[in-house]
C-alpha positions, 0 to 999 in steps of 0.5 A, a space after each residue: 921414739 920422735 918420727 923423723 922429719 923426711 923431706 922429698 928432693 924435686 924430681 921425687 928420686 930422693 928422700 932426705 932423712 937427718 941431712 942424709 940423701 936416700 933412694 926412694 921407694 919406687 912409686 909404681 909398687 902396687 901397696 900390697 906389694 910394698 908391704 909384703 916388701 917392708 915386711 920381709 925387710 924388717 923380719 930380714 934385719 931383726 934377723 941381723 940384729 940376732 945372727 950378729 949377737 948368735 950366728 955365724 958369719 955365714 949365716 950373716 952373710 945370708 941374712 944380710 942378702 935378705 935385707 939386699 934383696 928386699 931393697 932391689 926389690 923396692 927400688 932402692 938399690 940395683 939399677 935405678 927405678 927410673 932408669 928402667 921400664 915399667 916391665 922391668 920395674 915389675 920384674 924386678 919387685 916379681 923376682 925379689 919377691 918370690 926369692 924372698 918368699 923361698 927364703 922366708 915363707 909368709 906366715 913363717 915364725 
């Protein structure tokens, strides 16, 4: 798959991919936390694909909530990270990781 060109807006809050603007991941995220959140996001997105083929509407809502929770943890949804204090930002990603780890523990296949 070809690498897409990603641009950043001058204020650093957004990325632009194929002409569409997306909120950038919170730059204050420690790399290990960001990696764990991205891992949860990838697993949740894969679960959405599987559940869309084989699951129920309730299961689909649940896995989509996991996607949303990971994106909120990354700062891509919810209150914009640039409007939060450093303490609020850390609480956001800490809470998201704790909830995601409960729903889908690390190392679980």
